[in-house]
N, C-alpha and C positions, 0 to 999 in steps of 0.2 A: 368421613365415610360417604360413599356414593348412595344416592337415593334410588330405590328400585320400585317398580310397579309389579303387581302380581303377574301380569303378562310377561314382563321381562324375566322374572324368576322362573316362570313356568317353562320358558324356552331354553333355559340354561341346562348344561349337563350336570350330572350328579357331582362331578369333580369341581365344577365352578361353584355349585351350591355349598359343598363342603368347605371350600376356600373362604366363602363369605361367612359361614358359620364359625370358622376357626377364629375370626376376629371379633366374635360376639361373646359376651359373658352373660348368658341368659339361660334359665333352667329349661326353656322350651327346646334348646338345641344341644343339651347335654347328651353326650354319646353320639354326636353327629357322624363320626366316622363309621358307626355301625348301622346308621339309618339308611333306608333306601329313599329314593326321590319322593315317593308317595307320602312318606312320613316326615321327611326333612322339610319339604316345601311349606306345610302348614306351620311347623315350628319356626321356620325363618320368618314367615309372615307375622306370627305372633311376636317374635323378638323385635322385629323391625317396625311393628305397628301398622302393617299393611292389611287392608281389607282383603279377605280371601275369596271373595266371589266377584264375578264380573258384573258390571252394571250395563244394562241395555238402555239405549236411548232411542226415542221415537224420532223418526225423520219424515220429512215431507208434509208437515202440518196435519198429521193424522191424529184424531181424537181417540187415544187408546182407552181412556177411562169411560168414554161414552160407548165404545164398542164392547167393553167388558160388561157394562151395565146392561146393554141390549142382550148379550149372551146369557146373563143370569135370568133375564125375563123370559127369553126363549126356552131355557132349560126348565124353568118352572112350568111354562105352558106345555112343553113336551111331556113332562111328568104327568100333568093332568090329562093330556090326550092319551098317554099310555094306560093310565088307570081307567079311562073311559073305553079303551079298546079300539081307538081310532088309529089303525096302523098307517093309513095314508098320511094323516096329519103328522104322526110321529116321524115318518120318513122325510116329509117336507121340512119339518123343524130341524131335524138332524142335518140336512143339507145346508140350511141357513146358518146354523151354528158353525158348521165346518167352514163355510165361506167366510164368515166373520173372523174365525180363528186364523184362517189363511191370510186375510188382510192384515191382522195384527202382526203375524210373523213377517210379512213382507215389509212392514214399515218400522220394524224395530231392529236396530243394529247393535 
C-alpha cells in the first residue's frame, strides 16, 4: 500500500479518496461511498495512522519561543495599563504585540 501524507490526501479528489478507502478494512472508513470529502479525509487519516494537522516549522533562525514569551509579558503589561486607564500605553503595547505576532507568522512555514 502506498504511503500518503495529509497534504497529499487533502489535494486528492473525492473519487481518489474513495478508491483508497475501498482497499482499507477499518471502522473509520465504513460507509465511505456515502461520505463527503470533509468526513472521509479524517477517517482515512485515522485508518492510515496519519497526523491530521499540519506542522509549522520555524525558518531563518528565528526564536519563536522567545517571541511568544515576550508577547505574554507584553499582554500582562497591557492588561495592567488597561486597568490603570493608560490608553496611550495600551495602544503602544498593542502595536508591539502586533509587530511580534507578524514576525512569528513571517518566520513560520
